[in-house]
C-alpha positions in Angstrom: -13.0 -1.8 19.8 -10.2 -2.8 21.5 -6.8 -3.8 19.4 -8.3 -7.8 19.0 -12.2 -6.9 18.4 -14.2 -4.4 15.9 -17.7 -3.5 15.6 -18.4 -3.7 12.0 -21.7 -1.7 11.5 -23.2 -1.2 8.5 -27.1 -1.4 6.3 -29.1 -1.7 3.4 -32.9 -0.5 2.7 -35.3 -0.8 0.3 -38.1 1.4 -0.3 -41.8 0.9 -0.2 -42.9 0.7 -4.1 -43.3 4.1 -5.8 -41.9 6.0 -2.5 -39.3 8.5 -2.4 -38.3 8.8 0.8 -38.3 5.8 3.4 -39.7 5.3 6.7 -37.1 3.1 8.5 -33.8 4.6 9.9 -30.8 3.0 10.3 -28.2 5.0 13.0 -25.3 4.3 14.4 -22.9 6.3 16.3 -19.6 5.4 17.5 -18.5 7.5 21.1 -15.0 6.6 20.0 -13.7 7.7 23.7 -15.4 5.0 25.5 -15.3 2.7 22.5 -19.4 2.2 22.2 -22.0 1.7 19.3 -25.2 2.5 19.8 -27.5 1.3 16.6 -31.2 1.8 16.3 -33.3 0.5 14.1 -36.4 2.6 13.9 -39.6 2.1 11.6 -42.2 5.1 11.5 -46.0 3.8 11.1 -47.2 3.3 7.2 -44.8 5.0 5.0 -43.2 7.9 3.1 -42.3 11.9 4.9 -45.0 11.1 8.4 -42.6 7.9 8.5 -39.5 9.2 7.9 -39.6 11.4 9.6 -41.1 10.0 13.2 -38.0 7.2 12.6 -35.9 10.3 12.4 -37.2 11.7 15.5 -37.2 8.1 17.0 -33.3 7.2 16.4 -32.1 10.6 16.9 -32.9 10.1 20.7 -32.8 6.9 20.7 -29.0 7.8 20.3 -28.6 10.7 22.2 -29.8 9.7 25.1 -27.7 6.7 25.6 -24.9 8.4 24.5 -25.5 10.4 27.3 -25.8 7.3 29.8 -29.0 7.3 30.1 -29.8 3.8 30.1 -31.5 1.4 27.0 -34.5 0.8 29.0 -35.1 4.2 30.5 -34.4 5.8 27.0 -37.3 3.4 25.9 -39.5 4.4 27.9 -39.1 7.7 27.2 -39.3 7.6 24.1 -42.7 5.5 24.9 -44.2 8.6 26.8 -43.1 11.0 23.8 -44.0 9.3 21.2 -47.5 9.9 19.5 -50.5 7.4 19.3 -52.7 6.7 16.5 -55.8 7.4 17.6 -57.4 4.8 15.1 -55.0 2.0 15.9 -54.4 2.7 19.8 -50.2 2.1 18.7 -46.9 4.3 18.7 -46.4 5.9 15.9 -43.0 4.3 15.4 -41.4 1.0 16.3 -37.5 0.8 17.8 -33.9 -1.8 18.4 -31.6 -0.4 20.3 -28.9 -2.0 21.0 -25.2 -0.8 23.3 -22.2 -2.7 22.9 -18.7 -1.4 24.9 -15.6 -2.2 24.5 -16.0 -5.4 26.7 -18.7 -7.2 24.2 -21.3 -6.0 27.2 -24.3 -5.9 24.9 -27.8 -4.5 25.6 -30.8 -4.3 23.3 -34.1 -3.2 23.8 -36.5 -4.4 21.4 -40.5 -2.6 20.4 -43.0 -4.3 18.1 -39.5 -5.1 15.9 -38.8 -8.3 14.5 -36.7 -10.1 17.1 -32.8 -9.6 16.7 -30.5 -12.4 15.5 -27.8 -13.8 17.1 -25.6 -15.4 14.8 -22.5 -17.4 16.8 -20.2 -19.9 15.3 -22.6 -20.3 12.7 -25.4 -21.4 14.3 -28.5 -19.4 15.9 -28.2 -18.3 19.7 -31.3 -17.6 21.8 -31.1 -15.3 24.1 -33.9 -14.8 27.0 -35.6 -11.2 26.9 -37.5 -9.6 29.8 -40.4 -8.1 29.6 -40.2 -3.9 30.9 -43.6 -2.6 31.2 -44.9 0.8 30.2 -47.2 2.5 31.3 -49.1 4.6 29.4 -51.9 6.1 31.1 -55.4 6.4 28.7 -53.2 4.0 26.4 -52.6 -0.1 26.9 -49.8 -0.3 28.8 -46.7 -1.0 26.2 -44.6 -3.8 27.0 -40.8 -4.2 25.3 -38.5 -6.5 25.5 -34.9 -6.1 26.8 -31.9 -8.6 26.6 -28.3 -8.0 27.7 -25.6 -10.6 27.1 -21.4 -10.9 26.7 -20.6 -10.6 22.6 -17.5 -12.7 21.3 -14.9 -12.8 18.9 -17.0 -13.8 15.0 -20.5 -12.7 17.0 -23.2 -11.1 14.5 -26.3 -9.6 15.3 -28.9 -9.0 12.6 -32.0 -6.3 13.1 -34.6 -6.3 10.6 -37.5 -4.1 9.8 -41.2 -5.7 9.6 -40.5 -5.2 5.6 -38.2 -8.1 6.0 -39.8 -10.5 7.9 -43.4 -9.7 6.1 -42.2 -9.8 2.2 -44.2 -12.1 0.0 -47.4 -11.6 2.2 -50.0 -13.7 0.5 -47.3 -14.9 -2.8 -48.1 -18.5 -2.9 -44.2 -19.6 -1.7 -44.8 -17.0 1.5 -48.4 -16.7 2.6 -47.8 -15.7 5.7 -45.3 -13.6 5.1 -41.2 -14.9 5.0 -41.0 -15.0 8.7 -38.6 -14.7 11.3 -37.4 -18.2 11.3 -36.8 -18.4 7.5 -35.5 -14.9 7.2 -32.9 -16.9 10.0 -32.6 -19.9 7.9 -32.1 -17.8 5.0 -28.9 -16.0 6.8 -27.5 -19.1 8.2 -26.8 -20.7 4.6 -24.9 -17.1 3.9 -22.6 -17.5 6.6 -21.8 -20.9 5.9 -21.5 -20.1 2.6 -19.4 -17.4 3.3 -18.1 -17.1 7.1 -16.5 -14.0 6.3 -19.1 -11.9 4.3 -19.1 -8.6 5.9 -21.6 -6.6 7.4 -22.6 -4.7 4.5 -22.6 -7.7 2.2 -25.0 -9.9 4.7 -27.5 -6.9 5.3 -27.5 -6.4 1.6 -28.1 -10.2 0.5 -31.0 -10.4 2.9 -32.7 -7.4 1.6 -32.7 -8.4 -1.8 -33.9 -11.2 -1.0 -37.2 -10.0 0.6 -37.3 -7.6 -2.3 -37.0 -10.5 -4.4 -40.3 -11.8 -2.4 -42.5 -9.2 -3.4 -41.1 -9.6 -7.5 -38.9 -6.8 -6.6 -42.1 -4.0 -5.7 -41.6 -3.6 -1.6 -45.1 -3.3 -0.1 -43.1 -1.5 2.6 -40.4 -0.1 3.7 -37.4 -2.8 4.1 -34.0 -2.3 5.9 -31.4 -4.3 7.7 -28.6 -3.4 9.5 -25.6 -6.0 10.5 -23.8 -5.9 13.6 -20.2 -8.2 13.4 -17.8 -8.4 16.3 -14.6 -9.4 14.7 -10.8 -9.3 14.1 -10.5 -5.5 12.6 -9.6 -5.8 9.1 -6.8 -3.1 8.1 -6.4 -1.2 4.8 -3.0 0.6 4.2 -3.6 4.4 1.5 -0.7 6.0 0.5 -0.7 8.8 -1.4 2.4 11.3 -2.2 6.1 11.4 -2.4 8.0 11.3 0.9 9.5 14.9 1.5 12.8 13.6 1.2 14.2 11.3 -1.4 16.4 9.0 1.2 13.0 8.2 1.8 11.8 6.4 -0.8 13.1 3.0 0.5 11.0 3.6 4.1 8.0 4.6 2.6 8.5 1.1 -0.4 9.7 -0.7 3.0 6.2 -0.1 5.1 4.1 -0.8 2.2 6.4 -4.2 1.5 5.9 -5.4 5.3 2.0 -3.9 5.0 -0.3 -7.1 6.8 -3.2 -6.2 4.8 -5.4 -4.6 2.0 -2.8 -2.0 -0.1 -3.3 1.4 -2.0 -1.6 3.6 -3.9 -2.8 6.4 -4.7 -0.7 8.9 -7.5 1.6 7.9 -10.3 4.5 9.6 -8.7 4.3 7.9 -5.4 3.3 4.2 -7.9 6.6 4.8 -9.0 8.3 5.1 -6.5 7.5 1.6 -5.1 7.3 0.3 -8.6 11.4 1.5 -8.5 12.6 0.3 -5.0 11.0 -2.9 -5.1 11.9 -3.1 -8.4 7.5 -4.2 -9.5 6.8 -3.3 -12.3 3.2 -0.6 -13.2 1.1 -1.5 -16.3 -1.6 0.6 -17.0 -5.5 -0.7 -17.0 -6.2 0.9 -20.5 -9.0 -0.6 -21.1 -10.4 0.8 -17.4 -11.3 4.4 -19.1 -13.3 7.1 -17.7 -14.1 10.6 -18.9 -13.6 12.4 -15.3 -11.4 9.3 -13.5 -8.1 8.4 -14.3 -7.5 4.7 -14.9 -6.1 2.3 -12.3 -2.7 0.4 -13.3 -1.9 -3.0 -11.7 1.4 -3.8 -9.5 2.4 -7.2 -8.0 1.3 -7.4 -4.4 -1.0 -4.2 -4.7 -4.3 -4.8 -4.9 -4.9 -1.5 -6.8 -2.7 1.2 -7.7 -5.1 4.4 -9.0 -4.3 8.5 -9.6 -3.5 10.5 -6.4 -5.9 14.5 -5.7 -8.3 13.7 -8.5 -9.6 10.6 -7.8 -9.0 11.4 -3.9 -11.4 14.2 -4.4 -14.0 11.6 -5.7 -14.2 9.1 -3.0 -13.8 12.1 -0.6 -17.7 12.8 -2.9 -19.1 9.2 -2.8 -18.4 9.3 1.1 -20.3 12.4 1.9 -23.4 12.4 -0.5 -23.5 8.7 0.6 -23.4 7.5 -2.7 -21.8 4.3 -1.9 -24.9 1.7 -1.1 -24.8 0.7 -5.1 -21.8 2.0 -6.0 -20.9 0.6 -9.5 -17.4 -1.1 -9.0 -16.1 0.9 -12.4 -13.7 3.9 -11.6 -10.5 3.4 -9.3 -12.5 6.0 -6.8 -15.4 3.1 -6.9 -12.9 0.8 -6.2 -10.8 2.6 -3.5 -14.9 3.1 -1.8 -15.6 -0.6 -1.5 -12.3 -1.6 -0.2 -12.5 1.3 2.6 -16.0 0.0 3.9 -14.8 -3.4 3.7 -12.0 -2.8 5.5 -12.3 -1.9 9.8 -9.3 0.3 10.3 -7.9 2.8 7.8 -3.8 3.8 7.6 -3.2 6.9 5.5 0.2 7.3 4.6 0.7 10.9 3.2 3.9 12.3 1.5 4.6 15.5 2.2 6.7 16.6 -1.4 5.3 19.2 -2.9 4.1 18.2 -6.2 4.6 20.7 -8.9 2.1 19.4 -11.3 -0.7 20.5 -8.7 0.5 24.3 -8.4 -0.4 25.3 -12.0 -3.0 28.4 -11.5 -4.9 26.2 -14.6 -5.8 23.0 -12.6 -9.7 23.1 -11.8 -9.8 24.9 -8.5 -11.7 22.1 -6.6 -8.3 20.0 -6.0 -7.8 20.3 -2.8 -4.3 20.2 -1.5 -3.6 16.3 -0.8 -3.6 16.3 3.0 -6.7 17.8 3.5 -8.3 15.6 1.4 -7.3 13.0 3.3 -8.1 14.3 6.6 -11.7 14.9 5.3 -12.1 11.0 3.8 -10.8 10.0 7.3 -13.7 12.3 9.2 -16.6 11.1 6.9 -15.1 7.4 7.9 -15.1 7.7 11.0 -18.1 9.9 11.6 -20.6 8.2 8.8 -19.3 4.7 8.8 -17.9 3.6 11.8 -13.9 3.2 10.8 -11.1 3.7 12.6 -8.7 5.9 10.9 -4.9 6.8 11.2 -2.6 9.2 9.7 0.6 9.1 9.5 3.2 12.0 7.4 6.1 10.7 5.3 
């Protein structure tokens, strides 16, 4: 996105009770060269493996076509003519919502049988006119899709939900006909009124958790919410490793001191350098003990201080294996992941001095060289979480 705007995209989901695989798929793809983001929410008919395969097929097709300059309308038509149709119900095996947003905020959305998207602007819902798109499916009845286009403004939120959200609670005294799209919208407005800066990830989680609560935490259907938040970017600085020359220690400390945003220092040597240069003490959190991850420390003006290579290696593992949705904020690695996902532009400053400790042949083989671990984390943040990253060696 532009320097003043950033699109935060994230989602949360729960599976149908007693199912190990979800039939909803939320897929997002960022085209860096064009500053475009394509997000697709697909709901496969039924639940389990079959639904998951159909939803994955639909979302992958949609993301691929739109990425290659096929308009959302044309993409929807191709998908509708490709998807199989249930013989009994005479409906497609998958529903979908496709969102395409460019760097100027130009937004195009097309929907098929999913609950309508919610647009929140300045704390209020905005109704966008939707035009019908008729699809001729030959032996089956014609299908009507809904298409909308608008220019996103700073602070806008677009909320996409599967029917597991809107139909949650169906048959209960509180919601005999289900939670309903209107009530979902009211709930979203209440959350935003309490916390106007709530992240896309946290908002999606709140919505899904409420839907699960409506069903006494035994979901009757796969339940998914995706949120797109168009806002001023949040920045995070991650510093790890000492500079190549001792004369550059003060430069590193000044970079940390002057950075506007959250700050993380990874590495005891690095922390000691900043502590010495800024004349601030470092205190180890002796209660923050874990058998695999060294404890964190505290330093005034720094949001988080952790050990270096072991902790960063664990961060890469958490991001790679998608072990972040329900991450308990307990270890230093968990805290780093949480801060990374709650920020948009992550600046990495990597010292290039060789740390003799890590050249010990008795150290575990998986302790990769610092810079390679950082590059791996950067790629995971960009590819899987649509973050923007920057790297500087010192």
